[in-house]
DRENDO-1510 file (C-alpha; in Angstrom, 1 decimal, always signed):
<recs>
REC; n; res; u; v; w
REC; 1; UNK; +156.7; +81.2; +90.3 .
REC; 2; UNK; +155.8; +84.6; +88.9 .
REC; 3; UNK; +156.8; +83.5; +85.4 .
REC; 4; UNK; +154.5; +80.4; +85.7 .
REC; 5; UNK; +151.7; +82.6; +86.9 .
REC; 6; UNK; +152.1; +84.9; +83.9 .
REC; 7; UNK; +152.2; +82.1; +81.5 .
REC; 8; UNK; +149.1; +80.5; +83.0 .
REC; 9; UNK; +147.3; +83.8; +82.9 .
REC; 10; UNK; +148.2; +84.3; +79.2 .
REC; 11; UNK; +147.0; +80.8; +78.4 .
REC; 12; UNK; +143.7; +81.4; +80.3 .
REC; 13; UNK; +143.2; +84.7; +78.4 .
REC; 14; UNK; +143.7; +83.0; +75.1 .
REC; 15; UNK; +141.3; +80.2; +76.0 .
REC; 16; UNK; +138.7; +82.7; +77.0 .
REC; 17; UNK; +139.1; +84.6; +73.7 .
REC; 18; UNK; +138.8; +81.3; +71.8 .
REC; 19; UNK; +135.6; +80.5; +73.7 .
REC; 20; UNK; +133.9; +83.8; +72.9 .
REC; 21; UNK; +131.2; +83.4; +70.2 .
REC; 22; UNK; +131.8; +85.2; +66.9 .
REC; 23; UNK; +130.3; +88.6; +66.4 .
REC; 24; UNK; +126.7; +88.3; +64.9 .
REC; 25; UNK; +126.6; +89.5; +61.3 .
REC; 26; UNK; +124.7; +92.6; +60.6 .
REC; 27; UNK; +121.3; +92.4; +58.9 .
REC; 28; UNK; +119.4; +95.6; +58.2 .
REC; 29; UNK; +115.7; +95.1; +59.1 .
REC; 30; UNK; +113.0; +96.0; +56.6 .
REC; 31; UNK; +110.8; +99.1; +57.0 .
REC; 32; UNK; +107.1; +99.5; +56.2 .
REC; 33; UNK; +106.7; +95.9; +55.1 .
REC; 34; UNK; +110.0; +95.6; +53.1 .
REC; 35; UNK; +112.2; +92.5; +53.5 .
REC; 36; UNK; +115.4; +92.4; +55.6 .
REC; 37; UNK; +118.7; +93.0; +53.8 .
REC; 38; UNK; +119.7; +89.3; +53.6 .
REC; 39; UNK; +116.4; +88.0; +52.3 .
REC; 40; UNK; +115.8; +86.4; +48.9 .
REC; 41; UNK; +112.8; +88.3; +47.5 .
REC; 42; UNK; +110.7; +85.8; +45.6 .
REC; 43; UNK; +107.8; +88.1; +44.8 .
REC; 44; UNK; +107.7; +91.8; +45.1 .
REC; 45; UNK; +104.6; +92.5; +43.1 .
REC; 46; UNK; +106.2; +92.9; +39.6 .
REC; 47; UNK; +106.5; +89.5; +38.0 .
REC; 48; UNK; +107.0; +85.8; +38.6 .
REC; 49; UNK; +110.5; +85.7; +37.2 .
REC; 50; UNK; +111.7; +83.8; +40.3 .
REC; 51; UNK; +109.2; +81.0; +39.8 .
REC; 52; UNK; +108.5; +78.1; +37.3 .
REC; 53; UNK; +105.6; +75.8; +36.6 .
REC; 54; UNK; +107.6; +72.9; +37.8 .
REC; 55; UNK; +108.1; +71.5; +34.3 .
REC; 56; UNK; +110.7; +73.9; +33.0 .
REC; 57; UNK; +108.2; +76.5; +31.9 .
REC; 58; UNK; +107.3; +80.0; +33.2 .
REC; 59; UNK; +104.9; +80.4; +36.1 .
REC; 60; UNK; +101.5; +81.5; +34.6 .
REC; 61; UNK; +99.6; +82.9; +37.5 .
REC; 62; UNK; +97.9; +86.3; +36.9 .
REC; 63; UNK; +100.0; +89.2; +38.2 .
REC; 64; UNK; +98.3; +92.6; +38.5 .
REC; 65; UNK; +98.4; +95.6; +40.9 .
REC; 66; UNK; +101.2; +94.0; +42.9 .
REC; 67; UNK; +99.5; +90.7; +43.5 .
REC; 68; UNK; +99.9; +87.2; +42.1 .
REC; 69; UNK; +96.6; +85.3; +41.8 .
REC; 70; UNK; +96.0; +81.6; +41.4 .
REC; 71; UNK; +94.3; +81.1; +38.1 .
REC; 72; UNK; +94.0; +77.3; +37.4 .
REC; 73; UNK; +97.4; +77.0; +35.6 .
REC; 74; UNK; +98.9; +74.8; +38.3 .
REC; 75; UNK; +101.3; +75.1; +41.2 .
REC; 76; UNK; +104.3; +77.4; +41.0 .
REC; 77; UNK; +107.8; +76.5; +42.2 .
REC; 78; UNK; +110.6; +78.8; +43.3 .
REC; 79; UNK; +113.7; +78.6; +41.2 .
REC; 80; UNK; +115.9; +78.9; +44.3 .
REC; 81; UNK; +115.9; +76.0; +46.7 .
REC; 82; UNK; +116.1; +76.2; +50.5 .
REC; 83; UNK; +116.9; +74.2; +53.5 .
REC; 84; UNK; +116.4; +75.7; +56.9 .
REC; 85; UNK; +114.8; +79.0; +56.4 .
REC; 86; UNK; +112.5; +81.8; +57.5 .
REC; 87; UNK; +109.6; +82.6; +55.2 .
REC; 88; UNK; +107.3; +85.6; +55.1 .
REC; 89; UNK; +104.3; +85.4; +52.8 .
REC; 90; UNK; +101.0; +87.4; +52.7 .
REC; 91; UNK; +97.9; +85.9; +51.2 .
REC; 92; UNK; +94.2; +86.7; +50.9 .
REC; 93; UNK; +91.3; +84.3; +50.2 .
REC; 94; UNK; +88.5; +85.5; +47.7 .
REC; 95; UNK; +86.4; +88.4; +49.1 .
REC; 96; UNK; +83.3; +86.5; +48.1 .
REC; 97; UNK; +83.2; +83.4; +50.2 .
REC; 98; UNK; +81.9; +80.5; +48.1 .
REC; 99; UNK; +81.6; +77.0; +49.4 .
REC; 100; UNK; +82.6; +75.7; +52.7 .
REC; 101; UNK; +85.4; +73.6; +54.4 .
REC; 102; UNK; +88.2; +72.6; +52.1 .
REC; 103; UNK; +86.4; +74.2; +49.1 .
REC; 104; UNK; +86.7; +77.8; +50.4 .
REC; 105; UNK; +89.9; +79.7; +49.6 .
REC; 106; UNK; +92.1; +76.6; +49.5 .
REC; 107; UNK; +95.8; +76.9; +48.7 .
REC; 108; UNK; +99.0; +76.1; +50.5 .
REC; 109; UNK; +102.7; +77.0; +51.2 .
REC; 110; UNK; +104.9; +73.9; +50.8 .
REC; 111; UNK; +108.4; +73.9; +52.2 .
REC; 112; UNK; +110.8; +71.8; +50.1 .
REC; 113; UNK; +107.7; +70.9; +48.0 .
REC; 114; UNK; +106.5; +68.5; +50.7 .
REC; 115; UNK; +105.6; +70.1; +54.0 .
REC; 116; UNK; +102.5; +72.2; +53.8 .
REC; 117; UNK; +101.3; +75.1; +55.9 .
REC; 118; UNK; +97.6; +75.2; +54.8 .
REC; 119; UNK; +96.1; +78.3; +53.3 .
REC; 120; UNK; +92.3; +78.4; +53.6 .
REC; 121; UNK; +89.4; +80.7; +54.4 .
REC; 122; UNK; +88.7; +79.5; +57.9 .
REC; 123; UNK; +86.9; +82.6; +59.1 .
REC; 124; UNK; +83.7; +81.3; +60.6 .
REC; 125; UNK; +84.1; +78.2; +58.4 .
REC; 126; UNK; +84.8; +74.8; +59.9 .
REC; 127; UNK; +86.7; +71.9; +58.5 .
REC; 128; UNK; +88.9; +69.1; +60.1 .
REC; 129; UNK; +91.3; +70.9; +62.5 .
REC; 130; UNK; +94.5; +69.7; +60.9 .
REC; 131; UNK; +93.3; +71.0; +57.6 .
REC; 132; UNK; +92.3; +74.5; +58.5 .
REC; 133; UNK; +94.3; +77.7; +57.9 .
REC; 134; UNK; +97.6; +77.6; +59.6 .
REC; 135; UNK; +97.7; +73.9; +60.0 .
REC; 136; UNK; +100.7; +71.8; +59.3 .
REC; 137; UNK; +98.5; +69.9; +57.0 .
REC; 138; UNK; +97.5; +66.5; +58.2 .
REC; 139; UNK; +99.8; +66.7; +61.2 .
REC; 140; UNK; +99.0; +69.6; +63.5 .
REC; 141; UNK; +96.1; +71.9; +63.9 .
REC; 142; UNK; +97.0; +75.5; +64.7 .
REC; 143; UNK; +96.9; +76.5; +68.3 .
REC; 144; UNK; +94.3; +79.2; +67.6 .
REC; 145; UNK; +92.2; +80.4; +64.7 .
REC; 146; UNK; +93.3; +84.0; +64.0 .
REC; 147; UNK; +91.8; +84.2; +60.4 .
REC; 148; UNK; +90.7; +87.6; +59.2 .
REC; 149; UNK; +87.5; +88.0; +57.1 .
REC; 150; UNK; +87.5; +86.8; +53.5 .
REC; 151; UNK; +89.3; +89.1; +51.1 .
REC; 152; UNK; +91.5; +90.7; +53.9 .
REC; 153; UNK; +95.2; +90.3; +53.8 .
REC; 154; UNK; +96.9; +87.8; +56.2 .
REC; 155; UNK; +100.5; +87.0; +56.9 .
REC; 156; UNK; +102.4; +83.9; +57.7 .
REC; 157; UNK; +105.9; +84.0; +59.2 .
REC; 158; UNK; +107.3; +80.5; +59.1 .
REC; 159; UNK; +110.5; +79.2; +60.7 .
REC; 160; UNK; +111.3; +75.9; +59.1 .
REC; 161; UNK; +114.0; +73.4; +60.1 .
REC; 162; UNK; +114.1; +70.5; +57.6 .
REC; 163; UNK; +114.4; +66.8; +58.6 .
REC; 164; UNK; +118.0; +65.6; +58.3 .
REC; 165; UNK; +119.8; +62.3; +58.3 .
REC; 166; UNK; +121.6; +61.3; +61.5 .
REC; 167; UNK; +125.3; +60.4; +61.6 .
REC; 168; UNK; +124.5; +56.8; +60.8 .
REC; 169; UNK; +123.0; +57.9; +57.5 .
REC; 170; UNK; +119.9; +55.9; +58.0 .
REC; 171; UNK; +117.9; +57.5; +60.8 .
REC; 172; UNK; +116.1; +60.7; +60.0 .
REC; 173; UNK; +116.2; +63.4; +62.6 .
REC; 174; UNK; +112.8; +65.3; +62.8 .
REC; 175; UNK; +112.7; +68.9; +61.7 .
REC; 176; UNK; +110.3; +71.5; +63.0 .
REC; 177; UNK; +107.8; +74.3; +62.2 .
REC; 178; UNK; +107.2; +77.4; +64.1 .
REC; 179; UNK; +104.5; +79.6; +62.5 .
REC; 180; UNK; +102.9; +83.0; +63.3 .
REC; 181; UNK; +99.8; +84.1; +61.6 .
REC; 182; UNK; +99.0; +87.8; +61.7 .
REC; 183; UNK; +101.6; +88.1; +64.4 .
REC; 184; UNK; +100.1; +85.4; +66.6 .
REC; 185; UNK; +101.9; +82.1; +67.4 .
REC; 186; UNK; +99.9; +79.2; +65.8 .
REC; 187; UNK; +102.5; +76.4; +65.5 .
REC; 188; UNK; +105.0; +76.1; +68.4 .
REC; 189; UNK; +108.1; +74.1; +67.3 .
REC; 190; UNK; +106.0; +71.2; +66.1 .
REC; 191; UNK; +108.0; +68.2; +64.7 .
REC; 192; UNK; +108.4; +67.4; +61.0 .
REC; 193; UNK; +109.1; +63.8; +60.3 .
REC; 194; UNK; +110.3; +62.1; +57.2 .
REC; 195; UNK; +106.9; +62.2; +55.4 .
REC; 196; UNK; +103.7; +64.2; +55.4 .
REC; 197; UNK; +100.2; +63.2; +54.6 .
REC; 198; UNK; +99.9; +66.0; +52.0 .
REC; 199; UNK; +101.0; +65.7; +48.4 .
REC; 200; UNK; +104.7; +65.8; +47.5 .
REC; 201; UNK; +105.9; +68.0; +44.7 .
REC; 202; UNK; +109.4; +67.1; +43.5 .
REC; 203; UNK; +112.4; +65.8; +45.4 .
REC; 204; UNK; +114.8; +67.3; +47.9 .
REC; 205; UNK; +118.2; +67.7; +46.2 .
REC; 206; UNK; +121.5; +66.1; +47.4 .
REC; 207; UNK; +122.3; +69.4; +49.2 .
REC; 208; UNK; +119.2; +68.9; +51.4 .
REC; 209; UNK; +117.4; +71.8; +49.8 .
REC; 210; UNK; +114.1; +72.0; +47.9 .
REC; 211; UNK; +111.8; +74.6; +46.3 .
REC; 212; UNK; +109.1; +76.7; +47.9 .
REC; 213; UNK; +105.8; +75.7; +46.3 .
REC; 214; UNK; +102.5; +77.7; +46.2 .
REC; 215; UNK; +99.6; +75.5; +45.5 .
REC; 216; UNK; +96.9; +75.9; +42.9 .
REC; 217; UNK; +93.9; +74.2; +44.5 .
REC; 218; UNK; +91.4; +75.8; +42.1 .
REC; 219; UNK; +90.5; +78.8; +44.2 .
REC; 220; UNK; +91.6; +82.4; +43.2 .
REC; 221; UNK; +93.8; +83.0; +46.3 .
REC; 222; UNK; +96.1; +86.0; +46.1 .
REC; 223; UNK; +99.7; +86.4; +47.2 .
REC; 224; UNK; +102.1; +89.3; +47.8 .
REC; 225; UNK; +105.3; +90.3; +49.6 .
REC; 226; UNK; +107.0; +86.9; +49.7 .
REC; 227; UNK; +110.6; +86.6; +50.9 .
REC; 228; UNK; +112.8; +83.9; +52.4 .
REC; 229; UNK; +115.9; +84.0; +54.6 .
REC; 230; UNK; +118.2; +81.0; +54.7 .
REC; 231; UNK; +119.1; +80.0; +58.2 .
</recs>
């Protein structure tokens, strides 16, 4: 009986060990605005070497004083492609607010080239709710408007889970967006379905990944400190 008890105890101990989750890997957090140690840094203020024009050429946005600025040369595409990921990006609309609604500081951050978190000067400027700054464009308005004044730097922290095919290979399981703007929750795990009402730039690869795309909508919006963590 004692031998059986010892054997059962050993089996139970092994089962408990097997059930324990693996140790989390170590990631060193960034300091003073720097990215964490496991991030892919797509723009650090020096150049656009991690980007293309989407047609095999170099990205041609203006880069000066640590900032990339939209200049009418078209959208830019990250060379690296991503599936589920965390994105940090800082942006600023023009300091001189011209126009109104969609004509004021318009740009966008596209995950996989097809799911847009809107960039817009929505400080005391109205437009349709699911098209203002922080909207999952055409799908969900932000929970609150936390836009800073024109010309001031703002930050998006985006958690993106891409739509994926189910086991049957036909059904698409929705993905999701969670977004913080300037440290405030503005999209709370909203669903991403197989399509979006916004424009689509390129195709998702067979690996289920796609580029990050920054939109040239004709307004001189500025970007800085852009990094991505694959999840």
